[in-house]
N, C-alpha and C positions, 0 to 999 in steps of 0.2 A: 492327264498330266496338268497341273497349274502352271502358268505362264508369268511372266513380269507383268504384263498387261493387264491379264486378269484381276490383279489384286491390286486395287487402288490404297488401301491401309491395311498393313499388317495386323492381326488380331491372332491372340492364343489360339484358336481353333484353326486358322489357316497355316500355324506353326505346326502344328499337330499332324493337319493334312499332309503340308510339303513331306514329313517325314514318311507318313504312310506312301505317297506318291513317287518317293525318291529324287525329290527336288533339292538341292543343294543350297543352302542357306548361305547366305555373304552378310559378315557381321564386321564393322570398320570403328574404329574409335573416333570422335570428333570432341572439340572444346569450345568451338565457338560456331556462331551464326552461318557465317560463309562455308566452312569446310561441312558444315551440316546441310546446306544446301546443296553442294558440291555431290557430298555421297548419296543423297537424296536422290538427286536426277542421274545418278549415272550408275544404277544398279544395285544398291546396297539395301538390304531387306531388314538389317537390324544394325541401330548405332548407339555405341556404347560409351557411357560418359564413364571411363575408366580412371580407379585412382591413380593409373598411371600417370595420369596429370601433376603429381607431386614431382615425378621425375622429369617429364618432356615440357611440361608449362612452367613449373617452379623452379626449377633445378634442384630439387633435393635429391639424396643419395638412395633413397627408398620411397614406398607408398606411403610409409608410418605415419609421417605429420599430416597428412590429408585429413582435411577436418568434415564433417556434415555440410557446413557453411560452404565449404570450397564446393562441394557436389550440388549442393542446390542451385548456388547461382552458376555454375556451367550447366548444368539441367537446363535450367530458365532461357539462356540464351541460345542452346542447339535447338531445344523444343521449336523456338520459334521458326528454325531454317528446315522443317522436316514435315513433309506432305505426307507421304509414303511408308516410310519405315518406322518400324518401332523402336521406343527408345528405353535404353536399359541401364539404370545407374546405381553404382558401385555404392555399397553400404561401406563407408571406411575402417579403418582400423578401430576395433572395440566399441562400435556404435550398433553391433547388433551381438554384445555381451550377453546380453538379457534379453527375452522375449518383449518385454516392453520398453527397452531402449531402442531395439529394432523396429518396433511398430512406429515411437514416436519419429525416427529418423526416415522410415517408409513412408510415414504420412507427407512429411515435410518434402521429400522427393516425388511424390506424386503428385503433390498439391504446383509442384514447380513445373510440370510436364512428363514427369518421367511415365511410362507405362509399364516398367517390370524392374525389380531391384535383384541384386547380385551378392551373394553373400558366396563366403570362401569357407570350405571345410563341412565337416561332418559330425561325428559325436554329438556334444553338446548343442550342436547348431542344428540338429534334426528338431529339437525342441522349437527352433525358432522357425525354422521353416515351415512347420506344422502351424504354428502360432499363427503364421503371418497368410498362409494359405485358407487356413479358417477364417480369416476377416478378409477372403477378397482382393489380398493384395498378391500380383504376381511374382514369382520369386525365381530367379536364376541360380543355381547351385554353382560351384565350381570348384573341381577336384585336383590332384596331381600336383604341380608346384604352386602353391599358396602365397603370393609374395607377402601379404600380410604374416604369413609364418616364418619369414626369411631370417631372422634371429634364432628360434630354434631349428631350421632346417638346416642352418651353417651354409646357406648364401644359396644360388639361383642352381639346382640341381635337378636332373632328371627325376623324376618318382615313377615307381614301380617294377623297376628293371628287374628285383629276382622274385620267385613264385611266391614267395610270403607276400612280400607287399604288392604284387600284382592281385593278389586275392584279397586283400584288405581293401585294395581299391575300387574293385567289382564289389564287395559288399557293401560299400560307403556309395558306389553309385546307386545301386538299387536301392540303398537306405534312402537317398535324398529325394527319388523318384516315389516311392511310397511315402514320403513325407508331404509331398505334395509340390515339389519343384517341377516347373513348367517346362524347363531348359536346363541344359547342363553345360559348362564349358570345361574342357578337359585339358590341362596345359603341362606341356615337357612330359609327355607320357611314350612310351614306346608305342609303335604301330599297332602292334601285334594286339595289344593290351587294350588300346583306345579303342580298334575294330570291335572286338571280343564284346567289350562294355556298351559299344552302340547296337550292337545287334542283340543283346539281352534288354536294353532299355526300352520301353514304351513312349520315352519322351526324346525330341531332337539333341542330338551332340554335337557342339562346337569346338572344335580343335586349335590349338595353338600351339605349334611342336606337337602334334600327338597325330601325325599321318595323314593321310588321305583317306582314312576308311570311316571318319566321322563325318557327322548329316549337314556339316556348315565348317566353315573356316571364320578365324577374326584374327585380325591383326591391329597392332598400334599404328595410329596416320602417320607419326614421325618415322617410323620403321619403312612402312609402304613408298614414303617418299625417298628414302635413303637419308634423310639428314641426321649428320653426324651430333649424338646426345654425349659425347664423351664417355660411354660405357660399351663394354664388350658386345658386340653385334652376337645375338643368339643365332644358331644354327638356323632355325625353322625362317628367318626372315630373309625376305628377299624385294631389291629395291625395283618396283614397277614403274617407277618415273622414268628411267631408263629407257625402257621400251614404250613407254605410253606418250611420252613427248610433251606430255602436259600433265597439270593436277589432276583435272578431269580425265584425262586419256589415262594417267595410271591408274585411278579409280575403275572405270571402265576394263582394263587389261586385267586388273586383279580379281574382278565379280567375275569375266569372263573365264578366267584359268582355274577359279574353284568352280564354278558351273559344269566347266566341261572336265573338271578331274585333273589338269595338270598342273595343278597346284594344289597342296604340296605334293612335291615328288621325293624322290628317295635320298636327293642330297639336302632336304627340308623337312628330312624327318629323323627320328632316334628309331 
């Protein structure tokens, strides 16, 4: 089994190998150089420049106002803080509406330092995923609760609760993998559904509110540190700073809990 010390810099083949080996992946958001260095030095495998920056950095009510320029800027400063972790950057709202727009935004992100782009949804996004993957741009898909669809969904709600919705989610997960996605984030999905998807897919899954059966976990940095952002705290959030004693200690505690399977537990799952 691979160990942290054996991997100097994460690559796509090593992500795939981690799934085959049963090694749990640790992902965390970061938005600046200093926190990127802390994440990189304390066991984080993948750093995400999430469009969550709209809410936790810019103080907006949703992720929708975030622009490509915003993500490009934060990608550049975070990239300079990473030596080991893979950098994944979000394609913000409607920047992936067409394959051509997604390609333009993805090139800007990769040129700023990203090593993978993340986009939400399936459906017409399958064409986008395939278009990018065919042009050697690594893609992380995102299913379940997709925050860019918050207006359509009517709020931040658990997805895939009934059998029909779970079946659609399973079908979409298989479809994004077939289209060429190298990684899949599952957000706010019942644990049993996320586990079944993880077992069926050839690519790693990263859960957030999707239970312990995923191949890895992701949290928003501000949630991990217990920072009150003025929003309702989701069930899956845990304050690791309370146990870790320092920011570096909190990140180490989170990484250790993901790897030993103690996070998320039932109290932090659906």
